Z-matrix of the N, CA and C atoms (Angstrom, degrees):
N
C 1 1.457
C 2 1.527 1 104.50
N 3 1.299 2 113.91 1 132.24
C 4 1.449 3 119.33 2 179.50
C 5 1.526 4 110.67 3 -75.49
N 6 1.323 5 113.41 4 163.01
C 7 1.498 6 117.70 5 177.73
C 8 1.480 7 113.24 6 -61.33
N 9 1.344 8 117.20 7 -39.50
C 10 1.423 9 122.49 8 178.82
C 11 1.520 10 114.25 9 -56.92
N 12 1.345 11 111.53 10 -46.17
C 13 1.475 12 118.10 11 -177.87
C 14 1.580 13 107.92 12 -67.18
N 15 1.312 14 117.09 13 -40.46
C 16 1.509 15 119.98 14 -178.52
C 17 1.531 16 106.59 15 -63.28
N 18 1.347 17 118.64 16 -46.22
C 19 1.463 18 119.49 17 -178.76
C 20 1.507 19 110.88 18 -59.95
N 21 1.333 20 115.49 19 -44.81
C 22 1.441 21 120.70 20 -179.26
C 23 1.568 22 110.80 21 -63.05
N 24 1.278 23 117.32 22 -44.17
C 25 1.463 24 121.68 23 -179.64
C 26 1.531 25 110.63 24 -62.52
N 27 1.326 26 118.95 25 -43.44
C 28 1.449 27 121.57 26 175.84
C 29 1.505 28 109.99 27 -58.46
N 30 1.375 29 116.37 28 -46.27
C 31 1.504 30 118.24 29 -178.66
C 32 1.508 31 110.25 30 -65.33
N 33 1.289 32 118.92 31 -37.44
C 34 1.460 33 123.19 32 179.15
C 35 1.506 34 110.53 33 -62.57
N 36 1.355 35 120.16 34 -43.34
C 37 1.436 36 122.36 35 174.67
C 38 1.509 37 113.42 36 -59.61
N 39 1.357 38 116.63 37 -49.14
C 40 1.471 39 119.06 38 -179.69
C 41 1.506 40 112.51 39 -67.35
N 42 1.319 41 116.97 40 -32.29
C 43 1.477 42 118.79 41 176.48
C 44 1.522 43 111.76 42 -61.68
N 45 1.389 44 116.41 43 -45.55
C 46 1.414 45 120.23 44 175.34
C 47 1.499 46 114.42 45 -60.10
N 48 1.335 47 114.52 46 -48.73
C 49 1.482 48 121.48 47 -179.63
C 50 1.477 49 113.46 48 -61.54
N 51 1.359 50 115.39 49 -44.54
C 52 1.419 51 119.82 50 176.46
C 53 1.586 52 113.66 51 -61.00
N 54 1.344 53 113.26 52 -40.35
C 55 1.487 54 119.36 53 174.64
C 56 1.479 55 113.31 54 -59.89
N 57 1.348 56 117.68 55 -42.98
C 58 1.452 57 121.94 56 -179.93
C 59 1.565 58 107.82 57 -64.98
N 60 1.312 59 115.93 58 -45.91
C 61 1.503 60 118.15 59 -178.77
C 62 1.543 61 111.72 60 -61.02
N 63 1.328 62 117.83 61 -35.72
C 64 1.481 63 125.03 62 178.89
C 65 1.531 64 109.30 63 -64.94
N 66 1.334 65 115.69 64 -46.51
C 67 1.490 66 120.51 65 -179.85
C 68 1.552 67 109.37 66 -64.77
N 69 1.289 68 117.06 67 -41.11
C 70 1.478 69 119.23 68 -179.82
C 71 1.471 70 109.39 69 -62.63
N 72 1.294 71 116.26 70 -44.10
C 73 1.507 72 123.65 71 -177.63
C 74 1.556 73 107.32 72 -63.26
N 75 1.351 74 116.32 73 -46.75
C 76 1.468 75 118.73 74 -176.65
C 77 1.503 76 115.24 75 -72.74
N 78 1.366 77 117.93 76 -42.96
C 79 1.366 78 120.77 77 -166.94
C 80 1.582 79 113.57 78 -106.44
N 81 1.335 80 118.03 79 -7.63
C 82 1.476 81 121.72 80 176.57
C 83 1.496 82 108.60 81 -118.60
N 84 1.359 83 117.30 82 -63.58
C 85 1.421 84 119.72 83 -169.73
C 86 1.607 85 114.02 84 -65.08
N 87 1.365 86 112.94 85 -42.23
C 88 1.518 87 114.70 86 -177.94
C 89 1.489 88 111.92 87 -71.58
N 90 1.313 89 122.47 88 -40.27
C 91 1.501 90 119.87 89 171.28
C 92 1.503 91 114.04 90 -59.20
N 93 1.356 92 117.36 91 -37.87
C 94 1.453 93 119.39 92 174.22
C 95 1.503 94 113.04 93 -59.45
N 96 1.354 95 114.35 94 -40.88
C 97 1.494 96 119.09 95 -179.08
C 98 1.550 97 111.15 96 -68.18
N 99 1.346 98 114.34 97 -51.19
C 100 1.418 99 117.80 98 -169.06
C 101 1.576 100 114.91 99 -86.01
N 102 1.339 101 114.80 100 -25.12
C 103 1.460 102 116.61 101 179.92
C 104 1.582 103 113.74 102 -98.18
N 105 1.373 104 113.03 103 -34.56
C 106 1.456 105 113.78 104 -177.56
C 107 1.574 106 110.72 105 -114.59
N 108 1.330 107 114.57 106 4.13
C 109 1.514 108 118.27 107 175.13
C 110 1.504 109 111.73 108 61.05
N 111 1.300 110 112.96 109 41.03
C 112 1.512 111 118.55 110 176.32
C 113 1.566 112 103.21 111 -115.89
N 114 1.326 113 119.59 112 97.55
C 115 1.451 114 122.53 113 -174.24
C 116 1.488 115 116.81 114 -83.17
N 117 1.342 116 120.60 115 -15.05
C 118 1.432 117 125.68 116 -169.60
C 119 1.608 118 112.24 117 -62.83
N 120 1.370 119 117.17 118 -40.22
C 121 1.447 120 116.23 119 179.27
C 122 1.471 121 113.15 120 -60.85
N 123 1.336 122 118.30 121 -36.62
C 124 1.494 123 120.43 122 178.92
C 125 1.522 124 109.90 123 -64.32
N 126 1.342 125 116.04 124 -41.07
C 127 1.440 126 118.65 125 179.72
C 128 1.527 127 111.23 126 -59.94
N 129 1.306 128 117.26 127 -47.43
C 130 1.489 129 118.86 128 -176.13
C 131 1.535 130 113.83 129 -79.45
N 132 1.305 131 116.45 130 -42.75
C 133 1.469 132 117.33 131 -179.52
C 134 1.534 133 110.20 132 -74.83
N 135 1.334 134 117.03 133 -27.33
C 136 1.446 135 120.66 134 174.80
C 137 1.540 136 111.00 135 -64.47
N 138 1.347 137 112.98 136 -46.33
C 139 1.471 138 119.43 137 175.90
C 140 1.504 139 111.49 138 -58.84
N 141 1.363 140 119.00 139 -48.10
C 142 1.397 141 123.70 140 -178.44
C 143 1.511 142 111.55 141 -63.28
N 144 1.331 143 117.04 142 -43.97
C 145 1.429 144 121.32 143 175.56
C 146 1.510 145 113.43 144 -59.69
N 147 1.310 146 116.36 145 -43.43
C 148 1.472 147 121.28 146 178.59
C 149 1.497 148 111.48 147 -61.22
N 150 1.326 149 119.64 148 -43.78
C 151 1.504 150 119.92 149 175.22
C 152 1.543 151 110.97 150 -62.43
N 153 1.302 152 114.25 151 -43.45
C 154 1.499 153 116.19 152 -179.19
C 155 1.516 154 112.20 153 -64.03
N 156 1.360 155 115.14 154 -35.97
C 157 1.501 156 120.20 155 178.68
C 158 1.448 157 111.35 156 -64.61
N 159 1.394 158 118.13 157 -39.27
C 160 1.459 159 120.70 158 178.45
C 161 1.518 160 109.83 159 -66.77
N 162 1.316 161 116.36 160 -42.93
C 163 1.495 162 118.35 161 178.27
C 164 1.532 163 108.70 162 -63.20
N 165 1.314 164 119.40 163 -41.45
C 166 1.448 165 123.59 164 175.76
C 167 1.554 166 110.61 165 -53.17
N 168 1.301 167 116.04 166 -47.30
C 169 1.438 168 121.87 167 177.96
C 170 1.432 169 114.04 168 -59.99
N 171 1.338 170 117.23 169 -48.45
C 172 1.486 171 123.76 170 178.71
C 173 1.539 172 111.91 171 -60.30
N 174 1.375 173 116.28 172 -43.63
C 175 1.464 174 119.83 173 -179.20
C 176 1.548 175 109.46 174 -73.19
N 177 1.294 176 117.54 175 -30.45
C 178 1.479 177 119.91 176 173.80
C 179 1.502 178 110.28 177 -63.47
N 180 1.293 179 118.78 178 -44.30
C 181 1.479 180 121.28 179 176.54
C 182 1.494 181 110.89 180 -60.45
N 183 1.348 182 114.44 181 -41.00
C 184 1.514 183 118.57 182 178.02
C 185 1.573 184 110.04 183 -60.65
N 186 1.338 185 115.03 184 -46.27
C 187 1.483 186 118.62 185 177.97
C 188 1.509 187 111.30 186 -60.82
N 189 1.313 188 118.12 187 -40.16
C 190 1.478 189 123.55 188 179.32
C 191 1.553 190 108.32 189 -60.31
N 192 1.316 191 118.47 190 -41.97
C 193 1.470 192 122.85 191 -178.71
C 194 1.477 193 112.16 192 -76.23
N 195 1.365 194 119.00 193 -53.97
C 196 1.422 195 122.70 194 -172.95
C 197 1.515 196 112.34 195 -69.03
N 198 1.373 197 118.59 196 -45.65
C 199 1.423 198 122.89 197 -175.83
C 200 1.556 199 112.34 198 -89.80
N 201 1.273 200 115.12 199 -5.81
C 202 1.477 201 122.85 200 179.10
C 203 1.565 202 108.96 201 56.76
N 204 1.355 203 113.70 202 49.48
C 205 1.482 204 119.37 203 177.01
C 206 1.527 205 106.64 204 -67.03
N 207 1.300 206 118.66 205 150.05
C 208 1.495 207 122.46 206 173.62
C 209 1.510 208 107.91 207 -69.16
N 210 1.324 209 114.16 208 157.78
C 211 1.508 210 119.26 209 177.52
C 212 1.494 211 109.72 210 -59.03
N 213 1.280 212 115.57 211 -41.32
C 214 1.549 213 118.12 212 -179.07
C 215 1.522 214 111.72 213 -61.21
N 216 1.307 215 116.37 214 -47.06
C 217 1.504 216 120.64 215 178.79
C 218 1.525 217 110.75 216 -58.59
N 219 1.325 218 114.64 217 -44.59
C 220 1.483 219 120.13 218 178.66
C 221 1.510 220 110.68 219 -62.91
N 222 1.344 221 116.77 220 -41.24
C 223 1.431 222 120.35 221 -178.19
C 224 1.519 223 111.35 222 -66.07
N 225 1.370 224 115.37 223 -38.43
C 226 1.449 225 118.68 224 173.84
C 227 1.547 226 113.95 225 -59.38
N 228 1.321 227 111.57 226 -45.84
C 229 1.489 228 119.02 227 177.14
C 230 1.538 229 111.57 228 -57.79
N 231 1.320 230 116.46 229 -37.21
C 232 1.440 231 119.94 230 -178.94
C 233 1.527 232 110.34 231 -75.67
N 234 1.313 233 118.40 232 -41.43
C 235 1.455 234 123.55 233 178.70
C 236 1.501 235 113.93 234 -61.04
N 237 1.360 236 115.76 235 -44.78
C 238 1.500 237 118.13 236 -177.49
C 239 1.498 238 112.13 237 -64.52
N 240 1.342 239 117.21 238 -17.06
C 241 1.489 240 115.65 239 178.99
C 242 1.520 241 110.47 240 -72.37
N 243 1.289 242 120.76 241 -11.16
C 244 1.464 243 123.39 242 177.31
C 245 1.524 244 111.96 243 -94.57
N 246 1.287 245 118.48 244 -7.54
C 247 1.476 246 125.12 245 -179.58
C 248 1.504 247 110.18 246 -99.42
N 249 1.293 248 121.51 247 122.81
C 250 1.443 249 123.07 248 174.41
C 251 1.532 250 110.00 249 -50.65
N 252 1.289 251 117.73 250 130.73
C 253 1.469 252 126.61 251 -177.02
C 254 1.491 253 114.83 252 71.14
N 255 1.322 254 118.03 253 -0.56
C 256 1.439 255 122.01 254 179.54
C 257 1.505 256 114.71 255 -64.27
N 258 1.348 257 117.01 256 -35.93
C 259 1.487 258 116.93 257 -179.18
C 260 1.565 259 110.73 258 -75.36
N 261 1.352 260 116.38 259 -20.13
C 262 1.463 261 117.45 260 175.64
C 263 1.542 262 110.02 261 -71.73
N 264 1.314 263 115.41 262 -38.24
C 265 1.459 264 118.27 263 171.92
C 266 1.502 265 112.74 264 -59.62
N 267 1.338 266 116.50 265 -46.57
C 268 1.445 267 123.30 266 177.97
C 269 1.537 268 110.16 267 -60.18
N 270 1.333 269 115.56 268 -43.56
C 271 1.457 270 119.53 269 -176.37
C 272 1.571 271 110.09 270 -61.14
N 273 1.349 272 118.21 271 -35.19
C 274 1.442 273 116.69 272 170.59
C 275 1.448 274 118.37 273 -64.89
N 276 1.290 275 115.93 274 -35.87
C 277 1.469 276 123.68 275 174.46
C 278 1.530 277 111.75 276 -62.82
N 279 1.365 278 114.49 277 -41.26
C 280 1.426 279 121.05 278 -176.86
C 281 1.561 280 108.12 279 -69.20
N 282 1.314 281 117.18 280 -38.30
C 283 1.442 282 120.50 281 175.53
C 284 1.496 283 112.57 282 -56.36
N 285 1.266 284 116.71 283 -46.21
C 286 1.467 285 121.28 284 178.30
C 287 1.529 286 111.05 285 -65.35
N 288 1.288 287 118.61 286 -39.18
C 289 1.500 288 120.46 287 178.67
C 290 1.554 289 110.09 288 -67.67
N 291 1.344 290 116.92 289 -37.93
C 292 1.490 291 118.70 290 176.37
C 293 1.579 292 108.11 291 -63.55
N 294 1.242 293 119.61 292 -44.39
C 295 1.487 294 120.78 293 178.73
C 296 1.522 295 109.85 294 -61.98
N 297 1.284 296 120.43 295 -42.70
C 298 1.449 297 124.08 296 178.08
C 299 1.529 298 110.58 297 -60.46
N 300 1.320 299 118.89 298 -42.63
C 301 1.458 300 124.46 299 178.31
C 302 1.481 301 112.87 300 -65.90
N 303 1.345 302 115.01 301 -36.85
C 304 1.478 303 120.91 302 -178.93
C 305 1.494 304 111.98 303 -70.84
N 306 1.306 305 117.53 304 -28.86
C 307 1.460 306 123.71 305 179.71
C 308 1.507 307 112.15 306 -71.99
N 309 1.374 308 114.58 307 -38.39
C 310 1.458 309 120.39 308 179.85
C 311 1.432 310 115.19 309 -54.74
């Protein structure tokens, strides 16, 4: 496995994981806090999501450098992390890019 594929696979995994943590935070933890007055899930899932988001940013920078992504493509990957389900769309694109790199 080439270094480029490994970097992209790691980013793909964290993109999916970060997306799941964002959805749990938005659609489980926050309703529990604001509707049922149970704030603890926001505290823990917010912390977890924050850590995953930082790792996502670091790995995105690594992808930008190693795979020589354009600034625009990197910016899109950053922006979709703020959109619910955005990282799942990106994860599908990453899967196709990994397949293309493996064929080369």
